[in-house]
PAMARMI-670187 format. One record per residue (C-alpha): chain; x, y, z. Coordinates in nm, 2 decimals. Example, Ala and Ser with C-alpha at 12.3 -4.5 7.8 and 13.67 -1.06 7.14 Angstrom:
% residues 2
pt chain A | xx 1.23 | yy -0.45 | zz 0.78 .
pt chain A | xx 1.37 | yy -0.11 | zz 0.71 .
//
This chain:
% residues 274
pt chain A | xx 0.02 | yy 0.00 | zz -0.02 .
pt chain A | xx 0.12 | yy 0.30 | zz -0.11 .
pt chain A | xx 0.21 | yy 0.58 | zz 0.24 .
pt chain A | xx -0.04 | yy 0.89 | zz 0.28 .
pt chain A | xx 0.15 | yy 1.13 | zz 0.40 .
pt chain A | xx 0.03 | yy 1.39 | zz 0.69 .
pt chain A | xx 0.03 | yy 1.65 | zz 0.42 .
pt chain A | xx -0.20 | yy 1.45 | zz 0.17 .
pt chain A | xx -0.44 | yy 1.40 | zz 0.44 .
pt chain A | xx -0.47 | yy 1.72 | zz 0.57 .
pt chain A | xx -0.55 | yy 1.84 | zz 0.20 .
pt chain A | xx -0.90 | yy 1.62 | zz 0.23 .
pt chain A | xx -1.22 | yy 1.79 | zz 0.23 .
pt chain A | xx -1.40 | yy 1.88 | zz 0.54 .
pt chain A | xx -1.74 | yy 2.06 | zz 0.68 .
pt chain A | xx -1.62 | yy 2.20 | zz 0.97 .
pt chain A | xx -1.31 | yy 2.37 | zz 1.07 .
pt chain A | xx -1.13 | yy 2.24 | zz 1.33 .
pt chain A | xx -0.82 | yy 2.43 | zz 1.43 .
pt chain A | xx -0.92 | yy 2.75 | zz 1.23 .
pt chain A | xx -0.79 | yy 3.09 | zz 1.27 .
pt chain A | xx -1.07 | yy 3.14 | zz 1.54 .
pt chain A | xx -0.83 | yy 2.95 | zz 1.81 .
pt chain A | xx -0.63 | yy 3.11 | zz 2.01 .
pt chain A | xx -0.26 | yy 3.12 | zz 1.87 .
pt chain A | xx -0.14 | yy 2.89 | zz 2.18 .
pt chain A | xx -0.35 | yy 2.61 | zz 2.07 .
pt chain A | xx -0.29 | yy 2.56 | zz 1.66 .
pt chain A | xx -0.01 | yy 2.33 | zz 1.73 .
pt chain A | xx -0.10 | yy 2.08 | zz 1.91 .
pt chain A | xx -0.44 | yy 2.10 | zz 1.78 .
pt chain A | xx -0.27 | yy 2.05 | zz 1.48 .
pt chain A | xx -0.03 | yy 1.82 | zz 1.50 .
pt chain A | xx -0.41 | yy 1.58 | zz 1.62 .
pt chain A | xx -0.55 | yy 1.63 | zz 1.33 .
pt chain A | xx -0.28 | yy 1.46 | zz 1.11 .
pt chain A | xx -0.29 | yy 1.20 | zz 1.32 .
pt chain A | xx -0.67 | yy 1.15 | zz 1.31 .
pt chain A | xx -0.67 | yy 1.24 | zz 0.88 .
pt chain A | xx -0.38 | yy 1.01 | zz 0.85 .
pt chain A | xx -0.50 | yy 0.73 | zz 1.04 .
pt chain A | xx -0.88 | yy 0.75 | zz 0.89 .
pt chain A | xx -0.71 | yy 0.77 | zz 0.51 .
pt chain A | xx -0.52 | yy 0.43 | zz 0.58 .
pt chain A | xx -0.88 | yy 0.25 | zz 0.65 .
pt chain A | xx -1.01 | yy 0.45 | zz 0.36 .
pt chain A | xx -0.83 | yy 0.58 | zz 0.13 .
pt chain A | xx -0.63 | yy 0.40 | zz -0.21 .
pt chain A | xx -0.63 | yy 0.05 | zz -0.26 .
pt chain A | xx -0.47 | yy -0.12 | zz -0.04 .
pt chain A | xx -0.69 | yy -0.49 | zz 0.04 .
pt chain A | xx -0.83 | yy -0.51 | zz 0.45 .
pt chain A | xx -0.60 | yy -0.70 | zz 0.60 .
pt chain A | xx -0.27 | yy -0.46 | zz 0.48 .
pt chain A | xx -0.48 | yy -0.15 | zz 0.59 .
pt chain A | xx -0.57 | yy -0.37 | zz 0.96 .
pt chain A | xx -0.18 | yy -0.39 | zz 0.95 .
pt chain A | xx -0.13 | yy 0.00 | zz 0.91 .
pt chain A | xx -0.35 | yy 0.05 | zz 1.17 .
pt chain A | xx -0.15 | yy -0.20 | zz 1.39 .
pt chain A | xx 0.16 | yy -0.05 | zz 1.29 .
pt chain A | xx -0.01 | yy 0.32 | zz 1.47 .
pt chain A | xx -0.10 | yy 0.16 | zz 1.76 .
pt chain A | xx 0.24 | yy 0.02 | zz 1.81 .
pt chain A | xx 0.38 | yy 0.45 | zz 1.77 .
pt chain A | xx 0.12 | yy 0.52 | zz 2.04 .
pt chain A | xx 0.24 | yy 0.17 | zz 2.23 .
pt chain A | xx 0.61 | yy 0.38 | zz 2.23 .
pt chain A | xx 0.45 | yy 0.74 | zz 2.34 .
pt chain A | xx 0.34 | yy 0.55 | zz 2.62 .
pt chain A | xx 0.64 | yy 0.36 | zz 2.75 .
pt chain A | xx 0.81 | yy 0.69 | zz 2.70 .
pt chain A | xx 0.98 | yy 0.63 | zz 2.40 .
pt chain A | xx 1.07 | yy 0.90 | zz 2.10 .
pt chain A | xx 0.87 | yy 0.74 | zz 1.86 .
pt chain A | xx 1.09 | yy 0.74 | zz 1.46 .
pt chain A | xx 0.80 | yy 0.84 | zz 1.26 .
pt chain A | xx 0.76 | yy 1.26 | zz 1.30 .
pt chain A | xx 0.39 | yy 1.19 | zz 1.29 .
pt chain A | xx 0.40 | yy 1.08 | zz 1.59 .
pt chain A | xx 0.69 | yy 1.24 | zz 1.75 .
pt chain A | xx 0.51 | yy 1.55 | zz 1.71 .
pt chain A | xx 0.18 | yy 1.43 | zz 1.94 .
pt chain A | xx 0.46 | yy 1.36 | zz 2.22 .
pt chain A | xx 0.49 | yy 1.71 | zz 2.41 .
pt chain A | xx 0.11 | yy 1.75 | zz 2.39 .
pt chain A | xx 0.01 | yy 1.40 | zz 2.53 .
pt chain A | xx 0.27 | yy 1.49 | zz 2.79 .
pt chain A | xx 0.19 | yy 1.91 | zz 2.86 .
pt chain A | xx -0.18 | yy 1.88 | zz 2.84 .
pt chain A | xx -0.23 | yy 1.52 | zz 2.98 .
pt chain A | xx -0.43 | yy 1.39 | zz 2.70 .
pt chain A | xx -0.44 | yy 0.97 | zz 2.78 .
pt chain A | xx -0.37 | yy 0.80 | zz 2.50 .
pt chain A | xx -0.73 | yy 0.54 | zz 2.49 .
pt chain A | xx -0.84 | yy 0.86 | zz 2.34 .
pt chain A | xx -0.62 | yy 0.81 | zz 2.05 .
pt chain A | xx -0.65 | yy 0.44 | zz 2.02 .
pt chain A | xx -1.04 | yy 0.47 | zz 2.02 .
pt chain A | xx -1.00 | yy 0.65 | zz 1.67 .
pt chain A | xx -0.77 | yy 0.35 | zz 1.59 .
pt chain A | xx -1.07 | yy 0.14 | zz 1.68 .
pt chain A | xx -1.33 | yy 0.35 | zz 1.45 .
pt chain A | xx -1.15 | yy 0.28 | zz 1.19 .
pt chain A | xx -1.05 | yy -0.04 | zz 1.23 .
pt chain A | xx -1.40 | yy -0.12 | zz 1.23 .
pt chain A | xx -1.52 | yy 0.06 | zz 0.88 .
pt chain A | xx -1.24 | yy -0.17 | zz 0.73 .
pt chain A | xx -1.46 | yy -0.45 | zz 0.82 .
pt chain A | xx -1.78 | yy -0.38 | zz 0.95 .
pt chain A | xx -2.04 | yy -0.22 | zz 0.68 .
pt chain A | xx -2.36 | yy -0.23 | zz 0.82 .
pt chain A | xx -2.54 | yy -0.07 | zz 1.17 .
pt chain A | xx -2.86 | yy -0.30 | zz 1.24 .
pt chain A | xx -2.98 | yy -0.01 | zz 1.56 .
pt chain A | xx -2.87 | yy 0.30 | zz 1.63 .
pt chain A | xx -2.74 | yy 0.24 | zz 2.00 .
pt chain A | xx -2.43 | yy 0.05 | zz 1.81 .
pt chain A | xx -2.39 | yy 0.35 | zz 1.55 .
pt chain A | xx -2.39 | yy 0.53 | zz 1.84 .
pt chain A | xx -2.09 | yy 0.30 | zz 1.99 .
pt chain A | xx -1.88 | yy 0.35 | zz 1.61 .
pt chain A | xx -1.93 | yy 0.74 | zz 1.71 .
pt chain A | xx -1.80 | yy 0.72 | zz 2.01 .
pt chain A | xx -1.49 | yy 0.62 | zz 1.90 .
pt chain A | xx -1.46 | yy 0.76 | zz 1.58 .
pt chain A | xx -1.56 | yy 1.13 | zz 1.63 .
pt chain A | xx -1.62 | yy 1.17 | zz 2.05 .
pt chain A | xx -1.20 | yy 1.15 | zz 2.15 .
pt chain A | xx -1.14 | yy 1.44 | zz 1.89 .
pt chain A | xx -1.40 | yy 1.63 | zz 2.11 .
pt chain A | xx -1.20 | yy 1.55 | zz 2.42 .
pt chain A | xx -0.85 | yy 1.54 | zz 2.28 .
pt chain A | xx -0.97 | yy 1.91 | zz 2.23 .
pt chain A | xx -1.06 | yy 2.00 | zz 2.54 .
pt chain A | xx -0.80 | yy 1.84 | zz 2.77 .
pt chain A | xx -0.58 | yy 2.04 | zz 2.50 .
pt chain A | xx -0.78 | yy 2.35 | zz 2.66 .
pt chain A | xx -0.84 | yy 2.30 | zz 2.99 .
pt chain A | xx -1.18 | yy 2.27 | zz 2.99 .
pt chain A | xx -1.19 | yy 1.84 | zz 3.02 .
pt chain A | xx -1.47 | yy 1.84 | zz 3.27 .
pt chain A | xx -1.72 | yy 1.59 | zz 3.33 .
pt chain A | xx -2.00 | yy 1.79 | zz 3.20 .
pt chain A | xx -1.80 | yy 1.98 | zz 2.95 .
pt chain A | xx -1.71 | yy 1.65 | zz 2.84 .
pt chain A | xx -2.08 | yy 1.54 | zz 2.76 .
pt chain A | xx -2.20 | yy 1.79 | zz 2.58 .
pt chain A | xx -1.84 | yy 1.75 | zz 2.38 .
pt chain A | xx -1.95 | yy 1.39 | zz 2.28 .
pt chain A | xx -2.34 | yy 1.48 | zz 2.21 .
pt chain A | xx -2.08 | yy 1.79 | zz 1.94 .
pt chain A | xx -1.91 | yy 1.53 | zz 1.77 .
pt chain A | xx -2.16 | yy 1.24 | zz 1.73 .
pt chain A | xx -2.42 | yy 1.49 | zz 1.60 .
pt chain A | xx -2.13 | yy 1.57 | zz 1.39 .
pt chain A | xx -2.03 | yy 1.20 | zz 1.27 .
pt chain A | xx -2.37 | yy 1.18 | zz 1.18 .
pt chain A | xx -2.44 | yy 1.50 | zz 0.96 .
pt chain A | xx -2.13 | yy 1.38 | zz 0.76 .
pt chain A | xx -2.33 | yy 1.01 | zz 0.72 .
pt chain A | xx -2.68 | yy 1.17 | zz 0.63 .
pt chain A | xx -2.51 | yy 1.41 | zz 0.35 .
pt chain A | xx -2.24 | yy 1.14 | zz 0.21 .
pt chain A | xx -2.55 | yy 0.82 | zz 0.20 .
pt chain A | xx -2.47 | yy 0.79 | zz -0.18 .
pt chain A | xx -2.06 | yy 0.79 | zz -0.17 .
pt chain A | xx -2.08 | yy 0.56 | zz 0.12 .
pt chain A | xx -2.29 | yy 0.33 | zz -0.10 .
pt chain A | xx -2.03 | yy 0.31 | zz -0.35 .
pt chain A | xx -1.79 | yy 0.21 | zz -0.09 .
pt chain A | xx -1.97 | yy -0.09 | zz 0.05 .
pt chain A | xx -2.14 | yy 0.11 | zz 0.34 .
pt chain A | xx -2.42 | yy 0.16 | zz 0.45 .
pt chain A | xx -2.49 | yy 0.41 | zz 0.84 .
pt chain A | xx -2.83 | yy 0.43 | zz 0.81 .
pt chain A | xx -2.96 | yy 0.13 | zz 1.08 .
pt chain A | xx -3.08 | yy -0.16 | zz 0.92 .
pt chain A | xx -3.33 | yy -0.07 | zz 1.21 .
pt chain A | xx -3.47 | yy 0.24 | zz 1.06 .
pt chain A | xx -3.50 | yy 0.05 | zz 0.74 .
pt chain A | xx -3.73 | yy -0.18 | zz 0.81 .
pt chain A | xx -3.93 | yy 0.10 | zz 0.99 .
pt chain A | xx -4.00 | yy 0.37 | zz 0.71 .
pt chain A | xx -4.04 | yy -0.01 | zz 0.43 .
pt chain A | xx -3.65 | yy 0.11 | zz 0.21 .
pt chain A | xx -3.47 | yy -0.13 | zz 0.11 .
pt chain A | xx -3.15 | yy -0.08 | zz -0.01 .
pt chain A | xx -3.20 | yy -0.16 | zz -0.39 .
pt chain A | xx -3.33 | yy 0.24 | zz -0.33 .
pt chain A | xx -2.99 | yy 0.34 | zz -0.19 .
pt chain A | xx -2.78 | yy 0.16 | zz -0.51 .
pt chain A | xx -3.03 | yy 0.32 | zz -0.73 .
pt chain A | xx -3.06 | yy 0.62 | zz -0.60 .
pt chain A | xx -3.47 | yy 0.66 | zz -0.60 .
pt chain A | xx -3.59 | yy 0.89 | zz -0.33 .
pt chain A | xx -3.96 | yy 0.84 | zz -0.26 .
pt chain A | xx -4.15 | yy 0.95 | zz 0.02 .
pt chain A | xx -4.05 | yy 0.66 | zz 0.25 .
pt chain A | xx -3.68 | yy 0.68 | zz 0.24 .
pt chain A | xx -3.73 | yy 1.11 | zz 0.25 .
pt chain A | xx -3.90 | yy 1.01 | zz 0.57 .
pt chain A | xx -3.63 | yy 0.83 | zz 0.69 .
pt chain A | xx -3.38 | yy 1.09 | zz 0.61 .
pt chain A | xx -3.61 | yy 1.36 | zz 0.77 .
pt chain A | xx -3.60 | yy 1.11 | zz 1.06 .
pt chain A | xx -3.23 | yy 1.07 | zz 1.05 .
pt chain A | xx -3.11 | yy 1.45 | zz 1.03 .
pt chain A | xx -3.38 | yy 1.52 | zz 1.30 .
pt chain A | xx -3.22 | yy 1.31 | zz 1.56 .
pt chain A | xx -2.84 | yy 1.46 | zz 1.46 .
pt chain A | xx -3.03 | yy 1.77 | zz 1.48 .
pt chain A | xx -3.16 | yy 1.69 | zz 1.80 .
pt chain A | xx -2.80 | yy 1.60 | zz 1.98 .
pt chain A | xx -2.66 | yy 1.85 | zz 1.81 .
pt chain A | xx -2.87 | yy 2.12 | zz 1.99 .
pt chain A | xx -2.81 | yy 1.92 | zz 2.33 .
pt chain A | xx -2.40 | yy 1.95 | zz 2.31 .
pt chain A | xx -2.48 | yy 2.35 | zz 2.20 .
pt chain A | xx -2.46 | yy 2.47 | zz 2.54 .
pt chain A | xx -2.05 | yy 2.43 | zz 2.53 .
pt chain A | xx -2.02 | yy 2.66 | zz 2.30 .
pt chain A | xx -2.18 | yy 2.93 | zz 2.55 .
pt chain A | xx -1.97 | yy 2.80 | zz 2.87 .
pt chain A | xx -1.60 | yy 2.73 | zz 2.74 .
pt chain A | xx -1.46 | yy 3.09 | zz 2.73 .
pt chain A | xx -1.35 | yy 3.36 | zz 2.47 .
pt chain A | xx -1.27 | yy 3.25 | zz 2.15 .
pt chain A | xx -1.23 | yy 2.88 | zz 2.22 .
pt chain A | xx -1.60 | yy 2.88 | zz 2.36 .
pt chain A | xx -1.61 | yy 3.11 | zz 1.96 .
pt chain A | xx -1.48 | yy 2.84 | zz 1.78 .
pt chain A | xx -1.74 | yy 2.56 | zz 1.91 .
pt chain A | xx -2.01 | yy 2.75 | zz 1.86 .
pt chain A | xx -1.90 | yy 2.79 | zz 1.47 .
pt chain A | xx -1.86 | yy 2.45 | zz 1.43 .
pt chain A | xx -2.24 | yy 2.41 | zz 1.60 .
pt chain A | xx -2.34 | yy 2.66 | zz 1.37 .
pt chain A | xx -2.21 | yy 2.53 | zz 1.06 .
pt chain A | xx -2.30 | yy 2.14 | zz 1.14 .
pt chain A | xx -2.67 | yy 2.36 | zz 1.16 .
pt chain A | xx -2.66 | yy 2.53 | zz 0.80 .
pt chain A | xx -2.56 | yy 2.18 | zz 0.71 .
pt chain A | xx -2.84 | yy 1.97 | zz 0.82 .
pt chain A | xx -3.01 | yy 2.29 | zz 0.66 .
pt chain A | xx -2.88 | yy 2.22 | zz 0.27 .
pt chain A | xx -3.02 | yy 1.82 | zz 0.30 .
pt chain A | xx -3.37 | yy 1.92 | zz 0.43 .
pt chain A | xx -3.34 | yy 2.24 | zz 0.10 .
pt chain A | xx -3.28 | yy 1.99 | zz -0.17 .
pt chain A | xx -3.59 | yy 1.80 | zz 0.01 .
pt chain A | xx -3.32 | yy 1.47 | zz 0.11 .
pt chain A | xx -3.18 | yy 1.42 | zz -0.21 .
pt chain A | xx -2.85 | yy 1.37 | zz -0.19 .
pt chain A | xx -2.79 | yy 1.12 | zz -0.43 .
pt chain A | xx -2.77 | yy 1.33 | zz -0.73 .
pt chain A | xx -2.57 | yy 1.63 | zz -0.54 .
pt chain A | xx -2.39 | yy 1.63 | zz -0.23 .
pt chain A | xx -2.48 | yy 1.88 | zz -0.02 .
pt chain A | xx -2.22 | yy 2.12 | zz 0.15 .
pt chain A | xx -2.16 | yy 2.39 | zz 0.28 .
pt chain A | xx -2.07 | yy 2.68 | zz 0.03 .
pt chain A | xx -1.84 | yy 3.03 | zz 0.05 .
pt chain A | xx -2.18 | yy 3.21 | zz 0.13 .
pt chain A | xx -2.29 | yy 2.98 | zz 0.36 .
pt chain A | xx -1.99 | yy 3.12 | zz 0.62 .
pt chain A | xx -2.14 | yy 3.51 | zz 0.69 .
pt chain A | xx -2.45 | yy 3.33 | zz 0.74 .
pt chain A | xx -2.21 | yy 3.08 | zz 1.02 .
pt chain A | xx -1.99 | yy 3.40 | zz 1.17 .
pt chain A | xx -2.27 | yy 3.58 | zz 1.26 .
pt chain A | xx -2.45 | yy 3.29 | zz 1.40 .
pt chain A | xx -2.20 | yy 3.23 | zz 1.64 .
pt chain A | xx -2.11 | yy 3.55 | zz 1.82 .
//
């Protein structure tokens, strides 16, 4: 498998600018190091033409580098060496990085989710650790902050799923819980064909509503955190809500054109975040 460099990983499209210029400069190096790790590991699981066994082996190699850090050793790989001062300086639990790797491994081998609880468990490891790591970096990792961060991060992951139903189908993945497909009378052939009838629209409307409810449950975090940190979180929440509106505006037709944020959305998002 050809390696993806951290620089290639960072170049990927992202809806939500975690670690943007809104953050105080003192936090940006730590956030950038974490972001490079997360994107690189995610790409190992998802990009290129590697076999499943090669992907798992590459992710296991990432775990081995984290284990070096846990033993107090300096990893030879710069991607992991860059994490060392921030893990130590901010007391970031290494398990949070391992949780991310666990989710990426799961993406390699698991393509369907029976119910919403199973999907949320995936989000607990694929998305929530990022918010928890950030709170450790900010020195704001209180129990209530962590809980609300989990709500936001899981919502962001869910929004990405509903935005990318067609793209994920091409990768052989269906994140819509099987119980929801059955409840609304939707079958996977509709996803394959992009056949958007009333039942599928109702299903996607339900998933959007559930993601928004979770996003709003975490929303107070943006007012509790101080200064520009809080502004960053409020901007992310406003951007996520705007993307949900984009999905609604096309009447849930995520098959003909992928809903995404546009340049004109950002002034409105920033105004809502103030």
